[in-house]
N, C-alpha and C positions, 0 to 999 in steps of 0.2 A: 663815251668820250671816242672823240677822233682824234688820231694819232698821224704826226706829220715827225718821221725820219729823216735827221739831215748826221750825214757821217762828215768827217771833219769838222766837225760843227764847233770846235777849240776855239776858230782864229780862224780870218781869212773870209774866203767868200761862202765856206760853210755856217760862220759863224753871220754873215750878211744876211743869207739864208734863213739862219735860225730865227735872228728879230724881223722877219719880216713873215714868216709863218705861224709864231705867238699869238697872234691875233685870229689864228685862223685853228688849232689844235693843239692838243697838247704836245708838246716838241723833246723827241727823244736825242738829246745831244752824243751823240757817241764820237769818240777819240780817240786814237791811241796815245795818245797824252790822257793819262784820267784827270789831273789835277786842270787842266785846262777847262776840259766838259765840263766837272763840277761848277767853276767859275764860270763856265758862260751857262747853266743851268741856273745859278744863285739867280744871275744878271736878269735870265728870263723873267723870274720870279719876281724878284722886285720892278720888271716894268707891267705886273701885274696877270702874267700869263702861267702855265703851268707847265713844268718841264720835268726831266730827270734825265741823268748822266750815266753814260756806260760806258766803259774803256772797253776796247778793240779793235786789233789791225784784221783790216779787212783782207791781210793778203794771210791770215793763218783762219783755218777753216772753223777751229772754236772760237773764232775772235768771231766770225761771221754769227755762229748760234746762236753764240749771247746777246751780238747785238739784235737779231733780226726776235728774238724769245725775247729781249726787254722792250720792242718795239708793240709786239704783238700781245705781251701781258697785260701791258698799260691802254687796251681799247682797238678799236676800228683803226687799223692802219689802212690809210685814204692817201698819203704823199712820201714820196721818197724824194731828199736831194742829197744824191750821191757823191759827193764835193773830197773827199778822201784820196790823196792822191801825193804822189815825189813827183819833183819835177827834176831835170838833170841834171843840174848843181846841189842836186840833194842826195843823192846816193848812187850807186856800182847801177851797170845795165841790169843785171839780173833782177836785183831787187826793183828798181821803175819796171821793169815789166812785169813781174807778181803783183805788185799793188795794184798798177793801174789798168793792166789789163787783165790779168785772172785775177785780182778783187773784184774790179768788175762784175767778171762775169759770176762770179759763186756768188755776192751778192745779189743782181737780177736772178740767178735760177734760188735761189731762196725768199727772195721778195714773192716770184709768179706765183711760189703756192699758196702766199696770205694775203696780197694787194687785196682791197676790199672792190667788189665793183663799182664802176665810176672811178677809181683810184689813178693815180701815172708815179711813175718814176723817173725822174731825171736824173740821167751820166752824164759827168764832166768828163768830153774829151776836150779836145783845143784845135786851136788854128792850126799846131803843128800835124794834124793829124789829115789834113788838107794838101800838105806840103811835099806831100812825099809818093812815092811813088816803090811801093817793094815789089821785090820780083815777082812774078807767078809762085814759085815755089815757096816763097816765103808768105806770102799771102796768103796761100792758102793754112799755111802751118796756125795763122794770126785768126784761123776761122774757127781753130779749134783749142781757141785759150785754155780749158780746163785740160787738153792730155796731160799725160804727167810729164813724159820728156818732152813735152816742149821748148823749154829753155835749151833743153839739149841739143835737138834740132833747128835749132834755128842760129847757135852760137856760130856754124860756121858762116852765117850770112851778115854776120856781126861784128866782124872785123874792122881794124886800123882805128884811127884819129875818128875824136867828138862820140865814138862808139855809143856814149851815154845821151848827145842829144838825139842820133837816128832810134836809138832803142823806144825815147820817148815819142819821138813822133808814129813811128810805128805801134805801139801801146797805144793812143788814141787814134790811131785810125782803124785799129781792130774796134775798139771801142763806139767808132760811129757805125762798122758795121754789124756790131755784135747787136746794139737797138734796132740796126734796122731788122737782122735776120728772129729776134725773140719779139716782135710786134705781134705776129702770128698769135703763138701760147699768152698773151697778156689779154690780147679780144678774148681767148677763149674767155677770160674771165671776166670780160666785159670793161677791162680798164686797159692802158696805155704806157707806153714805154720811150722816150725821147733823148738824145745826146744833145746838149748844148755845145758850141767850141767858142769860148772867150780868147778875147784877143790878148792885146796887153794890158791886164790890168795890173795898174803898178802903186798901190794903195795899199796893199798885206802883202806878209811877211815873204813872201814867196815869193810874187813879183817882184819887190827892192832888189830880192838877192837877183835873183836872175837879170835884172837890169843892169844892175852893179856889173855882174862876172859876164855876161854875154854882150860882147858890141856889137854885134849885128844887130840885137832889138832898137838899138838908137836910130839905126838907119830907117827898120819898120816902124818906128814911131815918127819919121819926117815923114812913110808913104802915109800914114793913116789921112782918109779921107778928111775924114771929123777935125783933124789939127790937134788932138789929144790922145791923152793915153784912156783906156778904162778905169770905171770904181768898181769894188766890189758890188755896190747899190745895185749899178746899172744890168748884174748878170743876175742878183738876185730878185730883184724886179721881176724880169722873165720867167727866171726857174718860179715864183710864186704865182703867176699866169699859168703857164705852163699844168701847174700842180692844183688850180685853182679854180682858175675863171669857165666857167660854161663856155666862153666865146673859144679856148682851147680843145672843147670836148671832141673834133677828128682829128687832132694832131696826134699823129704816134706814126713811129716806125723813121724817123727824118732826125735831122742833126739840125739847129735852127744856130750861127755863128753869129757871136754880139762880138765884133772885133773892129766897128769905126771903117769899118769897110774893107779892112787894109790886104786881106785875101785877095779879094779881087782884085786887086792894085797891084798886088806880086802877080798873081796868075795870068793878066793880061799887058806884064811885064812894063808899069807904069814906074817912072824913077822922079826923082825926087825935082826937077826941074820941069816936068809935066804936072804938079800938083800945084807949082806958082801961078 
């Protein structure tokens, strides 16, 4: 039995990925909210698929073990959509870094040992990771996300206002680089690892919360060349393709932006007047 693991699968973009993957494999829905994971698994089975629920916090090594053991115990692990994460308005900067960067690194290290040949892991980064430039000393720390003193060593670089937003961008920058660095070790198994960077995805609880609390996101929406916010389904379709399509079989160690073009607009200094 082929198995697809979806973290953060109880809601939002993770749930959208689980819905698409259930036609391809048994889906293990992992979420820190065990009730949400169970509801999602029941809904997937009502759709005619096979699913299991597991509660686990990706910032906790024991949670990682529980999640990976559930996936490998269900069959042959062929796909991982790692959508679990927290955004700047959801937690303090340490929790943001522990979940979004350190948790991604721990999960990738565990998955690398068990992912089937021909399989793929897709980690969720963010366009925020493309819009930051950490100092060289901080960037070097972000490249070692499993060091036990990482947060203490990062703290001097993360002072001032909007620290959670900076930490989020740095964490996602670290996820992008993590997938680049781990491509070789995944390749030794005949497997792939890729990151995706969603833009303004506005039809999820997390996206709605960020849009409501961060005024700058309205300006980003105005700059988006496709003139709309994204949908969870836009991201899930790409994740499914990366994991299962033979046409994606040569894609690894890279990041794919799913952002309607807003990162390019921001990087090239496009203004709202330029988009009219």
